[in-house]
N, C-alpha and C positions, 0 to 999 in steps of 0.2 A: 339381554345382559342382566347378570344377577346383581343384587346390592353389594356383595362382596368384590365382584368384578369392578362395579362403578366406583367404589370407595378406593380400590387399589388404583384405578386409573387416575382419579382425582389426586391422589397422594403422589403418584409417580410424576404428574405434570410439573410441579414446582421443583422437583429435584432435576428434571431434565432442564428447566429454565435456568436453575442455580448452576448447573454443570456448563450450560452454554455461556453464561455470564463468566464463570471462572475460567472457561478456556479462552474467551475473549479478553479478559485481564491478562492472562498468560501471554496471549499472542501479542497484545499491544505492548506489553513489557519487553518481550523479546525483540519486537520490531524496533523499539526505542533503543535498547542496548546494542542491536545490529548496527543502526545507523551511527550511534556515537562511537562504538568500539569495533565494529566488524563482525562477521559471522563466525569468527573464532573466538568470540567472547566466552569467558568461562560460564558454564551453566549456573554456578552459584550466584554470578552477577544478575542473571535473568530471574533466578529464583527470588532473589532479595527485592529486585524491582517489582515482581509480582506478588511479593508477600506470601510466598509458599515455599515448601521445602524442595530440595533437588530431586527427591523421589518422586514429587508429584509431576515434575516436568518428565522424568523418565517413564513414568506410568503412562503418560499421554503420548509421548514421543520417544520411543526406544532409542532412536539414533539422531544424531545432529542433522543429518539430512531430512529426517521425517519433520523436525522442528523447523527447518528453514523453509521447506516446501510449504508446511501449514501457514508459517508467517507470510510467505509470497502470496498464497491463496487469499489469506486474510487481508493483506494489503491491497490486493486487486479489487476485492469487495469494498474496502474501505474507500478506495479512490473513487470507484464507480458510483457509490452512494454519496460521496461528498460533493460531486459536481453540482447535481440539482439543488441540494441544500445550499451550497455557497451562493448559487444564483438567486436564491431566496433571501438569503440573509446579508450578503456584501453590499457594500455601499454603490457598487457598479458592477456591471458585468466584466468589465477589465479587471477590478480588484478581485472578483470571484476567480477569473482566469489566473491571476497571480497566485492567490492562495493555493489553488488546485495545483498549480506547477510546484509549489513548495511541498506538497504531499507527494506528488509524483517524483520529485527528486529524492525524497526519503525512501520511497519505494524502490527506485532504481539502484540506490546504493546497496540495499538488501539484495536485490536481483543480481547485481554483478557478483555479489558473494555466492549466490546460488550457482552461478556458472562454475565457479570452483569446485563445488560439490558434486554437481551433476555434469556429466559431459553433454555437449550440444548435440550429439548424435543419439542420446538417450531419448527412447519414445516418450517417456515421462516428461522430459524437458520440452519436447515438441508440443505436447498436449498443453503444458502450462504456458507456453508462449502463445499458442493459439488462443487460450482462454484470455490471456493479457490483451490481445488485440481485440478479441470480440467485445470485451467488456469496456475497455478504456477508449478505444478510438471514437465510439458514438459520444461519450462524455466529452471528450475534448472538442469534438466538432461542435457540440451543442454550445459549449462555452465560447468558442471562436465565433459562431454564428451570432450569438447574443451580443457580444463585444462589437462585432461589425455592423449589426443592425442599429446598436446604439450610437454608431458613429466614432466609437472610441479607438477602434484599430482599423487598418486598411483591410479590405475584403480580400479573398482569394487564397489566403494561406490554409493548406490542407492539414488536418489534424495529424496525420502521419508525419508530414515534413516537421511540424513543431515538436512532436514527441521524439521524433528520431534525432532532431537537433539537441533537445534537452538531454537526452540519453548520451550523446556524444560529449556534452559537456561534463556528465557524470563519471566518465571513464577515468579511473585512477583516483577518485576522490576518497575511496576507502583506504587508500594507501599512503596518502599525503596530507598530513595535518595542516599544511600551509595553504591547501588548496580548498575554496569554499564554492562547491557546485552550485549551491542554493543561491548565492549571491550572483553568480554569472548568470544563472537561469533567470534570475530576477531582472537583470540587465537586458536579457534577450526579450523578455516580455514587455518591459519598458519600451524597448526599441520598436514594438509593434504598433505603438500608438500612431494614429492618423495625424498628419502634420497639417 
């Protein structure tokens, strides 16, 4: 590799890192706006939350569906990465499980909005759903196992059952300002405690 090529490669790396950080900031902002206002929130609200212009959003995500799918994938990864981190930092495995379920509820509110954008028979939706299960079921199972091993919850609850139950609690949360899915999911997690 020539000196010019090496210099160009060194110069390109920081820009790619900056671009990744900028995209993460944009996706975090979009996710927060979607949780608060639904997936139909104005792009200008997302741009303001991210500290960018609307043109930046459209440059990265030409359609609303593109943005929603990107947020969906981003939230899957954030939830997957959060599980082990919460086990390390939370006061107890049960506390880690509760904090993770809060993140999962936020994700599900966005996921329900995605269903309105993509049809469930769309192959892209099926791939996203498979990715969701592949990444998040093992994380939830690990959190449940840690809490059970610590004697904080009753053993035997499958990750799929808990995630499905939380998912059912989230249905309609995006269309009813008086419904707090996160609070109800918290009550469910509290009810898992060993007696």
